[in-house]
ZAGU-421281 format. One record per atom (N, C-alpha, C): x, y, z. Coordinates in steps of 0.05 Angstrom, whole numbers, plus 32768, in hexadecimal, padded with zeros to 4 digits. Atoms other than C-alpha are relative to their C-alpha. Layout:
% residues N
XYZ;...
% end
This chain:
% residues 409
7FF7801B8005;8502849686F9;800C7FFF7FE4;7FF28002801A;8535848C86C1;7FFF7FE47FF6;8001801B800D;852F84538690;801280007FE8;7FEF80028017;855D843A8659;7FF2800A7FE7;800B7FF48018;8553845A8615;7FEF7FED7FF1;80108014800F;853B841A85F4;7FE57FFB800E;801980037FF1;85078410862B;7FEF80187FFD;80107FE88002;84F284588627;7FF280027FE5;800B8000801B;84E7845385DC;7FE97FEC7FFD;801580158001;84BF841385E4;7FE78009800E;80177FF77FF0;849384328619;7FF180167FF1;800C7FEA800F;8487847285F0;7FF07FF57FE8;800E800B8018;8475844985B2;7FE67FF08009;8018800E7FF6;8444841D85DB;7FEB80148008;80137FEB7FF9;8423845D85F6;7FF4800B7FE7;800A7FF5801A;841E847885AF;7FEC7FED7FF3;80128013800C;83FF84388595;7FE57FFE800E;801980037FF0;83CD843385CE;7FEE80197FFC;80107FE88003;83B7847C85C9;7FF580047FE4;80097FFF801C;83B38477857D;7FE77FF07FFC;801780128005;8383843C857D;7FE880088010;80177FF87FF1;8358845585B5;7FF4801A7FF6;80097FE6800A;835384998593;7FEB7FFD7FEB;801580048013;8326847A855E;7FE48007800B;80197FFB7FF4;82ED847E858F;7FFA801D8004;80047FE47FFD;82F884C88599;7FF8800E7FE6;80067FF3801A;82F584D9854F;7FE87FF67FF2;8015800C8011;82C184A98535;7FE5800D8003;801A7FF57FFB;828684CE8553;7FFB801B7FF2;80047FE4800A;829385148536;7FF480027FE4;800D7FFD801A;8282850884ED;7FE47FF47FFF;801A800F8000;824584DD8500;7FEA800F800F;80157FF77FEE;822084FC853A;7FF2801A7FF7;800F7FE88007;821185438520;7FEA7FFB7FEB;801580068014;81EB852684E4;7FED7FEA800B;801180157FF5;81D284E78509;7FED800B8014;80127FF47FED;81B48515853D;7FE580067FF5;80197FFA800C;817F852B850D;7FEF7FE77FFC;800F80198005;816C84E484FB;7FF57FF4801A;8009800B7FE7;816884CF8544;7FEF80138011;80107FED7FF2;8144850E8559;800E800D8017;7FF07FF37FEB;817C852B8582;8005801D7FF8;7FFD7FE38006;817E85788586;801D80087FFC;7FE47FF68004;81BB85A18571;800E8005801B;7FF47FFB7FE6;81C685B585B9;80087FE6800D;7FFA801A7FF4;81C3856D85D0;80187FF37FF2;7FE9800B800E;81F48558859A;801A800E800A;7FE97FF17FF5;8223858F85B2;80077FF7801C;7FFC80097FE4;821A857885FA;800D7FE48000;7FF5801B8002;8229852F85E6;801E80027FF8;7FE57FFE800A;8268854385C0;8013800D8015;7FF07FF37FEC;827F856D85FB;80017FF1801B;8004800D7FE6;826B853D8633;801A7FF4800B;7FE7800C7FF7;82AE85198635;80138015800C;7FEE7FEB7FF6;82D3855B863F;7FF6800B801B;800A7FF67FE7;82A585738676;80047FEA8016;7FFA80157FED;82AD852F8698;801D80018009;7FE47FFF7FF9;82F885378695;800680188012;7FFC7FE97FEE;82F1857A86B9;7FFF7FF5801D;8001800C7FE5;82DF854F86F6;80157FEA8003;7FEF80187FFE;830B851386E5;801E80077FFD;7FE47FFB8006;834C853586D0;801180038019;7FF07FFB7FE7;8363854D8715;80047FE68010;7FFB801A7FF3;835785098737;80127FEE7FF1;7FEE80118010;837984E786FD;801D80078004;7FE57FF67FFC;83B785128705;800A7FF8801B;7FF980077FE5;83B885078750;80057FE28002;7FFD801D7FFF;83AE84BC8747;801A7FF77FF5;7FE68007800D;83EA84B98719;801780068013;7FEA7FF97FED;841784DD874B;7FFF7FEE8019;800380107FE8;83FC84AF8782;80077FE37FFB;7FFC801D8003;83FC84688764;80107FF97FE7;7FF180068018;8420846F8721;7FEF80027FE7;800D7FFC801A;840E846D86D7;7FF47FE77FF4;80078018800F;8406842486C1;7FE27FF98004;801C80087FFB;83C3841286E2;7FEC80157FF5;80137FED800B;839F845486D2;800180017FE2;7FFF8000801D;83B88451868A;7FF07FE97FF4;800F8017800A;839E840B867D;7FE280028005;801C7FFD7FF9;835D841986A2;7FF280147FEE;800C7FEC8011;83518458867A;7FFB7FF77FE4;8004800B801B;835B84358638;7FE87FED7FFF;801680147FFF;832A83FD864C;7FE5800F8002;80187FF17FFC;82F684308662;7FF8800D7FE5;80067FF4801A;82FB8454861E;7FF67FEB7FEC;800A80158012;82F1841285FA;7FE37FFA8005;801C80057FF8;82B184058620;7FEE80177FF7;800F7FE98008;8299844C8613;7FFB80017FE2;80038000801D;82A5844585C8;7FEA7FEC7FF7;801480148007;827B840585C5;7FE4800A8008;801A7FF67FF8;8243842B85E9;7FF380127FEA;800C7FF18016;823A845585A9;7FED7FED7FF0;80118014800E;821E84158589;7FE67FFD800F;801880027FF0;81ED840D85C3;7FEF80197FFC;800F7FE78003;81D9845685BA;7FEF80007FE6;800F80008019;81C5844D8571;7FE97FED8001;801580157FFF;819C840F8580;7FEB80058016;80127FFB7FE9;817B842D85BE;7FEA80137FF9;80167FEC8004;8138845185C1;8007801B800D;7FF77FE77FF3;815D848685EB;801D80067FF8;7FE47FFD8009;819B849485C0;800F8017800D;7FF17FE97FF4;81AB84D885DE;800A7FF9801C;7FF780087FE5;81AF84B98624;80197FEE7FFE;7FE980138002;81DF8481860E;8018800E7FF4;7FE97FF1800B;820A84B085E4;800C80128016;7FF67FEF7FEA;820F84DF8620;800F7FF08014;7FF380127FED;822184A6864F;801B7FF77FF5;7FE78009800C;8255848D861E;801680168000;7FED7FEA8000;827684D18618;800A8007801C;7FF77FFB7FE5;827784DA8663;80147FEB8009;7FED80157FFA;82988496866B;801A80047FF2;7FE87FFA800F;82C984A88634;80118015800E;7FF27FEB7FF2;82DA84E6865B;80107FF68018;7FF1800C7FEA;82EE84BD8698;80187FF17FF6;7FEA800F800B;8319848F866F;801680117FF4;7FEC7FF0800D;833B84C58647;800F80128014;7FF27FF17FEB;834B84ED8686;80177FF0800A;7FEA80127FF8;837484B1869D;80157FFC7FEB;7FEE80068016;839284A48659;801280187FFA;7FF07FE98007;83A884EB8649;801580078015;7FED7FF97FEB;83C784FA868D;80167FEB8002;7FEC80157FFE;83EB84B7868F;801380007FE8;7FEF80018018;840484BA8647;801680158002;7FED7FEB7FFF;842684FD8651;80137FFD8018;7FEF80057FE9;844084EB8697;80147FEA7FFB;7FEE80168007;845E84AA867E;8017800B7FEF;7FEC7FF58012;848184D18647;80138013800E;7FEE7FEE7FF0;849B85068677;80137FF08012;7FEF80117FEE;84B584CE86A5;80177FF47FF1;7FEB8010800E;84DD84AA866F;801180117FED;7FF17FEF8012;84F784E68648;80138013800F;7FEE7FEC7FF6;853185168653;7FF8801B7FF5;80087FE58007;852A8562864F;800680077FE3;7FF87FF8801B;85508569860D;7FF37FF17FEA;800F800F8015;8524853685E9;7FE27FFF8007;801B80027FF6;84E38541860F;7FEC800A7FEC;80137FF68014;84C3856B85D9;7FFA7FEC7FEB;800480158014;84CE853485A6;7FEF7FEA800B;801080167FF4;84B384FE85D5;7FE380088004;801B7FF67FFC;8477852885E8;7FF180037FE6;800C7FFD801A;846A8537859F;7FF87FE57FF5;8007801A800A;846B84ED858D;7FE77FF5800E;8017800A7FF1;843A84DB85C4;7FE780107FF9;80187FF08007;840C851685B5;7FF77FFA7FE4;80088008801B;840E8502856C;7FF17FE68001;800E80197FFD;83F984BC8580;7FE380058009;801A7FFA7FF6;83BF84D885A8;7FEE800D7FEB;80107FF18014;83A885078570;7FFE7FF07FE6;8001800E801A;83B984D88536;7FEA7FEB7FFF;801780128000;838484A6854D;7FE6800E7FFA;80187FF08005;835184DE8548;7FF980017FE3;80088000801C;835584E684FC;7FF97FE57FF6;8008801A8008;8353849C84F4;7FE37FFB8007;801C80037FF7;8312849D851C;7FEE80127FEF;80117FEF8010;82F884D884F3;7FFB7FF47FE4;8003800D8019;830584B384B2;7FEE7FE88003;801080187FFB;82E9847384CF;7FE280088004;801B7FF87FFB;82AB849884E7;7FF2800B7FE7;800C7FF58017;82A084BE84A7;7FFD7FED7FE9;800080118017;82B3848B8472;7FF17FE58005;800D801A7FFA;829E84498494;7FE280038004;801D7FFB7FFD;825B846684A9;7FF380067FE6;800C7FF9801A;825084808463;7FFE7FE77FEE;7FFF80188012;8262843D8441;7FF17FE9800C;800B80187FF3;824B84098474;7FEB80058015;80147FFA7FEB;8225842A84AD;800D800A801A;7FF67FF47FE7;822B844E84EF;80087FEB8015;7FFB80157FEC;8228840F851A;801B7FF37FFA;7FE7800C8007;826183F084F3;801880128007;7FEA7FED7FFA;828C842E84FC;80068000801E;7FFC80007FE3;8281842E8548;800C7FE6800A;7FF5801A7FF8;828F83E3854F;801D7FFE7FF9;7FE480018008;82D083E98529;801180118012;7FF17FEE7FEE;82E784248554;80037FF3801B;7FFF800D7FE5;82D683FD8594;80147FEA8000;7FED80168002;82FF83C2857C;801D800A8002;7FE57FF57FFE;833D83ED8572;8005800B801C;7FFC7FF67FE5;8332840D85B6;80077FE98013;7FF980187FF0;833383C785D5;801C7FF77FFC;7FE480078007;837483B885B1;80148012800F;7FEE7FEE7FF2;839383F685D1;80057FF7801D;7FFD80097FE4;838683DB8617;80137FE88002;7FEF80188000;83A883998605;801D80087FFC;7FE57FF68005;83E683BD85EA;800C800C801A;7FF67FF37FE8;83ED83E78629;80057FEB8017;7FFD80147FEB;83E383AB8657;80197FF07FFC;7FEA80118006;841983838635;801B800F8001;7FE77FF38004;844E83B9862D;800780168014;7FFA7FE87FF0;844783F88658;80057FF8801E;7FFA80057FE4;846A83F1869D;7FF980188011;80037FE97FEE;8465841E86DA;801980127FFC;7FEA7FED8005;848F845D86CF;800180168015;80027FE77FF1;847984908702;80077FFE801E;7FFA80037FE3;847E8476874A;800C7FE58006;7FF580197FF6;84A78442876D;7FF37FF8801A;800E80047FE7;8487844A87B1;7FE980138001;80177FEF7FFE;8445846887C5;8009801C800A;7FFB7FE57FF7;844784B487CC;7FED80068017;80117FF77FEA;842784DA8805;7FE380037FF6;801C7FFE8007;83DC84DE8806;7FFA801D7FF6;80077FE6800C;83C0851687DB;7FE380017FFA;801D7FFC8005;837B853387D0;7FFA7FFC7FE2;80068005801C;8358851E878F;7FFA80197FF0;80057FE7800E;83498567877E;801980128000;7FE77FF17FFD;8392857D8787;800B80077FE4;7FF77FF7801A;839B85A28745;801B800F8003;7FE77FEF8001;83DF85C08733;7FF8801C7FF7;80097FE58006;83D4860B8734;801880137FFD;7FE87FF08005;841B86238726;7FFC80117FE7;80027FEF8018;8426865A86F2;80057FF07FE7;7FFC800F8018;8443862986BF;7FE87FEE7FF9;801780128006;840885F886C6;7FE880107FF6;80177FEF8009;83D4863086C0;8005800C7FE5;7FFA7FF4801A;83F886518686;7FFD7FEC7FE9;800380158015;83FF8611865E;7FE37FF77FFD;801C80098001;83B885FD8670;7FEF80147FF1;80107FEC800E;839C863F8657;800580007FE2;7FF98003801D;83C186378614;7FF17FE87FF6;800F80188008;83A385F18611;7FE280057FFE;801C7FF88002;835F860F861F;7FF9800C7FE5;80057FF2801A;8364863C85E2;80027FED7FE9;7FFD80138016;837D860485B5;7FE87FEE7FFE;801780138001;834585D485C8;7FE6800D7FFA;80197FF18006;830F860985C5;7FFC80037FE2;80027FFA801C;831E861C857E;80027FE67FEF;7FFA80178011;833785D98563;7FEC7FEA8003;801380167FFB;830F85A18583;7FE4800B8004;801A7FF67FF8;82D685CB859E;7FF1800C7FE9;800E7FF28016;82C585F78562;80037FF17FE6;7FFB800B801B;82E585D88524;7FF27FE57FFD;8009801B8004;82D3858F852F;7FE27FFE8003;801C80027FFC;828C859C8545;7FF0800F7FEA;800F7FF18014;827A85CB850B;80087FF97FE3;7FF58004801B;82A385B184CF;7FEC7FF17FEF;8014800F8010;826E857E84B9;7FEA80127FF7;80157FED8008;823B85B684B8;800980147FEB;7FF57FEE8014;826985E58492;80027FF27FE4;7FFE800E8019;827685B0845D;7FE57FFD7FF2;801B8002800B;822C85A48454;7FF5801A7FF6;800A7FE68007;821C85EE8452;800C800B7FE6;7FF27FF68017;825085FD841D;80017FEC7FE9;800380138015;824085BF83F4;801A7FF37FF6;7FE6800B8007;828785A283F6;7FFF7FE28003;7FFF801D7FFF;8290855883E6;801C7FF77FF9;7FE6800C8005;82CF852D83E7;7FFC7FE37FF8;8003801B800A;82D284EE83BD;7FE37FF67FFF;801C80078002;828784F083B6;7FF27FFA801A;800C80067FE6;827B84E88401;7FED80168008;80127FEC7FF6;8244850C8426;800E80118014;7FF47FED7FED;824E8541845C;80107FF28016;7FF2800F7FEA;8261850D8491;801B7FF67FF6;7FE7800B800B;829484EB8465;801480157FF9;7FEF7FEB8009;82B0852B8448;800C800F8018;7FF57FF27FE9;82B7854E848C;80137FEE800F;7FED80137FF3;82D7850F84A8;801B80017FF3;7FE77FFE800E;830C85148472;800E801A8006;7FF47FE67FF9;8318855E8480;800A8000801D;7FF780027FE4;831C855184CB;801A7FEF8001;7FE880118000;834E851A84BC;8018800F7FF5;7FEA7FEF800A;8378854A8492;800B80128016;7FF87FEE7FEB;8378857A84CC;80117FF28015;7FF3800E7FEA;838D85478500;801A7FF27FF6;7FE8800B800B;83BF852584D3;801680157FFE;7FED7FEA8000;83E0856884C8;80098006801C;7FF97FFB7FE4;83DE85738513;80137FEB800B;7FEE80157FF6;83FF85308520;801C80037FF5;7FE57FFC800C;8438853E84EF;800E8017800E;7FF37FE87FF4;84458583850D;80037FFD801E;7FFA80067FE4;843F85688554;801B7FF48002;7FE5800C8000;847C853E8545;801580167FFA;7FED7FEB8008;849E85798522;800380158015;7FFE7FEB7FEC;848D85AC8557;800F7FF88019;7FF1800A7FE9;84A785828590;801D7FFE7FFB;7FE480038007;84E78571856D;800D801B7FFB;7FF57FE68006;84F185B98556;8006800F801A;7FFB7FF27FE6;84EA85D3859E;80197FF4800E;7FE8800C7FF6;852085A185B3;8019800B7FF2;7FE97FF78011;854D85B78579;8007801D8006;7FFC7FE47FFB;854386018586;800A8005801D;7FF97FFD7FE4;854C85F785D1;7FED8012800F;80147FEF7FF2;850E862085E2;7FE47FF97FF5;801B80088008;84C3861185E0;7FEF80177FF6;80137FEA8005;84A2865685DE;8000800A7FE3;80017FF5801B;84B886708599;7FF27FEC7FEC;800D80158011;84A2862E8578;7FE280018003;801D80007FFB;845E86318599;7FF3801A7FF4;800B7FE7800B;8453867A8585;7FFC7FFF7FE2;80028003801E;8461866B853C;7FE97FEF7FF8;801680128007;842F8632853B;7FE5800B8008;80197FF27FF8;83FA865B8560;7FF780137FEA;80067FEE8017;83FE868E8527;7FF67FF07FE8;800980118016;83F7865684F5;7FE37FF78003;801C80077FFB;83B7863F8516;7FED80177FFB;80107FE88005;839C86868514;7FFB80047FE2;80037FFD801D;83A8868A84C9;7FED7FEB7FF5;80128015800A;8386864784BE;7FE380068005;801C7FFA7FFA;8346865D84E0;7FF680187FEF;80087FEA8011;8346869E84B8;7FFA7FF77FE4;8005800B801B;834B86778477;7FE67FF08000;801880117FFE;83148647848E;7FE780118000;80177FEE7FFD;82E58681849D;7FF480077FE5;800A7FF6801A;82DF86958454;80047FED7FE9;7FFB80138015;82F38657842D;7FE77FF27FF8;8017800E800A;82BD86398401;80067FEA7FEC;7FF880158013;82E5860B83D4;800F7FEA8010;7FF380177FF3;830085C683E5;801D80058006;7FE37FFC7FFD;834985DA83DB;800680148017;7FFC7FEC7FEC;834286168409;7FFB7FF4801C;8006800D7FE7;832285ED8440;80167FEC8008;7FE980127FFA;835A85BA843B;80188010800B;7FEA7FEF7FF7;838E85F18442;7FFB800A801C;80077FF67FE5;8369860E847F;80047FEA8014;7FFE80167FED;836685C9849F;801D7FF98005;7FE380057FFD;83B085BE8492;800D80148013;7FF57FEB7FEF;83C2860084B2;7FF77FFE801D;800A80027FE5;839585F784EE;800D7FE8800E;7FF380177FF5;83B085B184F9;801D80048006;7FE37FFB7FFB;83F885C784F2;800480128018;7FFE7FEE7FE9;83ED86008524;7FFB7FF2801A;8007800E7FE7;83CB85D58558;80157FEA8007;7FED80157FFC;83FB859B854F;801C800B8008;7FE57FF57FFB;843A85C6854F;8003800A801C;80007FF77FE4;842785E38593;80017FE98014;800580167FED;841685A085B3;80187FF4800D;7FE9800D7FF5;8459857F85BB;801080138013;7FF27FED7FEF;847F85BD85D6;7FF080088019;80117FF77FEA;844485CF8603;80017FEC8017;7FFF80147FEA;8442858E862B;801D7FFC8009;7FE480027FF8;848E858B862A;800880178013;7FFB7FE97FEF;849185D18648;7FF57FFC801B;800D80057FE6;846185BD867F;80117FED8010;7FEF80137FF2;848D85818690;801A800C8008;7FE77FF27FF9;84CB85AD868E;7FFE8010801A;80047FEC7FEB;84AE85DE86C0;7FF37FF5801A;800E800C7FEA;848D85AD86F0;80117FEB800E;7FF280157FF1;84AD85848728;7FF57FE47FF9;8008801B8009;84AC85398717;7FE97FF58010;8015800C7FEF;848085278753;7FE5800C7FFC;801A7FF28005;84498557873B;7FF880007FE2;80068000801D;8449854886F0;7FE47FF67FFA;801B800B8004;840A851E86F4;7FEB80158005;80147FEB7FFA;83E485578715;800180177FEC;7FFE7FEB8014;8400858A86E4;7FF37FF87FE6;800D80098018;83E9856086A9;7FE180008004;801C7FFE7FFA;83A5855C86CC;7FF5801C7FFD;80087FE48003;83A185A886D0;7FFE80087FE2;7FFF7FFA801C;83B585AE8687;7FE77FF47FF1;8017800D800C;837E857C8673;7FE6800D8008;80187FF27FF7;834A859F869D;7FFA80197FEF;80047FE8800F;835485E1867A;7FFC7FFB7FE2;80058007801C;835985C18636;7FE37FF67FFC;801B800B8003;8317859D8642;7FEB80168004;80137FE97FFE;82F585DE8658;7FFD800C7FE4;80017FF4801B;830785FA8613;7FF27FED7FED;800D80138012;82F485BB85EE;7FE37FFC8005;801C80037FF9;82B385B58613;7FEF80187FFA;800F7FE88006;829E85FD860A;7FFC80047FE2;80017FFB801C;82AD85FC85C0;7FE67FF77FF2;80198008800D;827285D185A7;7FE8800E800B;80177FF37FF4;824285F085D9;7FFC801D7FF6;80017FE48009;8253863685C0;7FFC80017FE1;80007FFE801D;825F86298576;7FE87FF57FF2;8017800C800E;822685FB8562;7FE780128000;80187FEE8000;81ED86298579;8006801B7FF2;7FFA7FE5800C;821286698561;800580007FE2;7FFC8001801D;82218650851B;7FE7800A7FF1;80197FF7800D;81D7865B8509;7FFC801E8003;80057FE47FFA;81D886A08528;801580127FF2;7FEB7FEF800A;821C86BC8513;800B7FF87FE5;7FF5800A8019;8230869084D8;801C7FF48005;7FE6800D7FFE;826F866784CC;801780148000;7FEA7FED8003;829986A384B9;8007800D801B;7FFB7FF37FE7;829086C684FC;800C7FED8015;7FF680147FED;829B86868525;801D7FFA7FFB;7FE480068005;82DC86768502;801380188002;7FF07FE87FFC;82F486BE8503;80078004801E;7FFC7FFE7FE3;82EB86BE854F;80157FEB8008;7FEE80167FFA;8310867B8552;801D80077FF8;7FE57FF88009;834B869B852C;800E80128015;7FF47FEE7FEC;835586CD8565;800A7FF08018;7FF9800F7FE7;83598697859B;801D7FF88001;7FE380077FFE;83A0867D8589;801180188006;7FF07FE87FFA;83BA86C5858B;7FFE8007801D;80037FFB7FE3;839E86CE85D1;800F7FEC8010;7FF080157FF2;83BD868C85E5;801E80068000;7FE37FF88001;840186A585CE;800780168013;7FFC7FEA7FED;83FA86E485F8;80027FF4801D;8001800C7FE6;83E886BA8635;801A7FF08005;7FE880107FFE;8424868C8628;801880118007;7FE97FEF7FFB;845786C48625;7FFF800D801C;80027FF47FE6;843C86E78663;80057FEC8016;7FFD80147FEB;843886A8868C;801D7FF68003;7FE5800A7FFF;847D868E867A;80138016800B;7FEF7FEA7FF6;849C86D38687;7FFC8004801E;80057FFC7FE3;847A86D886CB;800E7FEA8010;7FF480167FF1;8496869486DF;801F7FFF7FFE;7FE380038004;84DC869686C1;800F801A7FFF;7FF37FE78004;84EB86E086B7;800B80037FE5;7FF77FFF801C;84F986D2866E;7FE97FFB7FED;801580048014;84CD86D78630;80027FE57FF3;7FFC8019800D;84EC86998612;80177FF1800E;7FEB800F7FF3;8513866E8644;80097FE87FF0;7FF68018800D;854086388629;7FF77FE78010;800880197FF3;853285EF863A;800F7FFC801A;7FF080047FE8;856B85ED866C;7FF780138016;800A7FED7FEC;854E862B868F;7FE57FF9800A;801B80077FF8;8509860C8692;7FFF7FE78012;800180197FF2;851A85C886AF;80048004801E;7FFE7FFE7FE3;850E85C286FA;80167FED800A;
% end
């Protein structure tokens, strides 16, 4: 479905604003829960399970979300997903005040997983629908930046607001912004994906084409190392190495470092997508940024000074962000329009496997292997993702680096 340029820009900006504000709820919990867990009597394993619960929920929810989009369109699932995430964020407040905090935190993260499955799949599908091939990398980069840019705001909000005013206040503020996201989407975002109902499809109908699996496995590696390992262990690393920023404790300082990482990622998400459009090929741009991420984790493994940790976070963020825009654009390039929702569902499933495994693996193993070993292993993951990318794209197209025109179906 083609839309005028002005309408397309308005829709993309509305999607960006909505995903930005709702993203606060995703970031706010990371600087708080690892330390709050001790106070509330929640074990390290349970903290890891809570942080991962949304991703494991999305393993079940992503495929139906993608199918639902191809079946009924994008508008209703997008608005519903945002509203569900707003409710889930408010449940963090209930968790703190409850005599069973671990149960409420777990339920909130599960509910967040359902909402975010709808939001992520719809946001990228809307963007694919309203963009042309030669500008798709830029458009995907803008939307992915919106999704990830809300995360550092939530990290700062969680670390700084909880440090200065309290954990409840931080969660209430994040929930309010998530509610605002739903209002923006309801008022501005139209239907973009279907005009008439498509044929009946099964809710577990994942896209299993070579492009979908290749892009999804790269996404797996990115989320395992970035969201799964880095974000679940950084607060512990800061405390262990005695690093403070602006006099803040480990929660506030790690929140600032996480924000640096994701802010860097957001900037390079825009740059990576636009660069892939300019170069006329996605693969070389992604390989360069995967190497950047590898270097960042290698620096983080042995850095003990504030400046070194900032550099590592900048590199990791740049690497992850620079891959993001071209990656989703490549998936849209190689997928028939009527199956884009399902392809985005497959991509999210594999990304969430990586993001969900990360905390479960890294939090218990940090005590056994140490931070250096965990981050050194994480440095290898982007290199493996690059190998998978090249092999998969070559198997599908017969070229190591197809141009955009050669990729578009």
